[in-house]
Structures are given as structure tokens and as C-alpha cells.
C-alpha positions as CSV (number, residue, x, y, z in Angstrom):
1,P,-65.5,28.1,-58.8
2,F,-68.7,29.9,-57.7
3,V,-71.9,30.2,-59.0
4,I,-73.9,33.7,-60.2
5,V,-77.7,33.3,-60.2
6,C,-79.3,36.0,-62.4
7,N,-83.4,36.4,-62.2
8,H,-83.7,38.9,-65.2
9,Q,-87.0,40.4,-65.9
10,A,-86.4,41.5,-69.5
11,S,-84.5,40.6,-72.7
12,L,-82.6,43.6,-72.5
13,D,-81.0,42.4,-68.9
14,L,-78.9,39.8,-70.6
15,M,-77.1,42.6,-72.2
16,G,-76.1,44.0,-68.8
17,M,-75.4,40.4,-67.5
18,V,-73.0,40.1,-70.4
19,E,-70.8,43.2,-68.8
20,V,-70.7,41.3,-65.0
21,I,-70.3,38.3,-66.0
22,P,-66.5,36.9,-65.6
23,E,-64.6,35.3,-68.5
24,R,-64.4,31.7,-68.7
25,C,-67.8,31.4,-67.5
26,V,-70.1,28.4,-67.9
27,P,-73.7,29.8,-68.3
28,I,-76.6,27.4,-67.7
29,A,-80.3,28.6,-68.7
30,K,-83.8,27.3,-68.8
31,R,-84.5,25.7,-72.1
32,E,-87.5,28.0,-72.8
33,L,-85.1,30.9,-73.8
34,L,-84.5,28.7,-76.7
35,Y,-87.4,29.5,-78.6
36,L,-87.1,33.1,-78.0
37,G,-86.2,33.9,-81.5
38,T,-83.3,35.9,-82.0
39,V,-82.5,35.6,-78.1
40,G,-83.0,32.0,-78.5
41,W,-80.0,31.9,-81.3
42,A,-78.0,34.3,-79.7
43,C,-77.8,31.9,-76.6
44,W,-77.6,28.7,-78.3
45,L,-74.5,30.7,-80.4
46,S,-72.7,31.8,-77.3
47,G,-72.6,28.1,-75.9
48,I,-75.3,28.6,-72.9
49,I,-76.1,25.0,-71.7
50,F,-80.0,24.6,-71.6
51,I,-81.8,22.4,-68.6
52,E,-85.2,21.4,-69.2
53,R,-86.8,22.2,-65.6
54,Q,-90.1,20.0,-66.2
55,R,-87.7,17.0,-66.3
56,R,-86.2,17.4,-63.0
57,D,-83.7,14.3,-63.6
58,A,-82.3,15.3,-66.5
59,A,-81.8,18.7,-65.4
60,I,-80.0,17.5,-62.5
61,E,-77.8,15.1,-65.0
62,V,-77.0,18.1,-67.0
63,I,-75.9,20.2,-63.9
64,T,-74.0,17.4,-62.5
65,R,-72.0,16.5,-65.6
66,T,-71.6,20.3,-66.3
67,A,-70.1,20.6,-62.4
68,S,-67.6,17.8,-63.2
69,T,-66.4,19.6,-66.5
70,M,-66.2,22.9,-64.6
71,R,-63.9,21.5,-62.0
72,R,-61.7,19.5,-64.3
73,E,-61.4,22.3,-66.5
74,N,-61.0,24.9,-63.5
75,V,-63.7,27.3,-65.0
76,R,-66.3,29.3,-63.2
């Protein structure tokens, strides 16, 4: 398992990231992306796990559960 951190600057960057992210990858994104119109819908439909950065404890809980599942299912 490994972590890829993408600090994109525009919506078009997402298209480039899709090309370099490996298969069986678990994407995590800030919850604010969910409300960006068609980008938000595409993120939600693709199975991205959203975290609320303003609620630190909740974000840590989501990431912890995701990491446990990733280890158990052997995904990146």
C-alpha cells in the first residue's frame, strides 16, 4: 500500500490525475468537492470517500476506517 497526494489547482487537473492513479485505488477528498456541481457528482459516483476537514475527529475516524479496509482488502 502507498499514498499519493495530489494538490490540484483546477478542475481539469482531475482528468490528468485519473490517468496516473493506479487501479484498485481508494480516493479520499475534502467534502467541499461534493458541492462543485458536475465535478461533485462525478466524484460521488466514482466512489470517492469524502472527509470534513473542519471536523478533525470525524476526518481522522474516516481515514482510520478506510486504512483498515485497505489493509484487509489489499488495495492502495
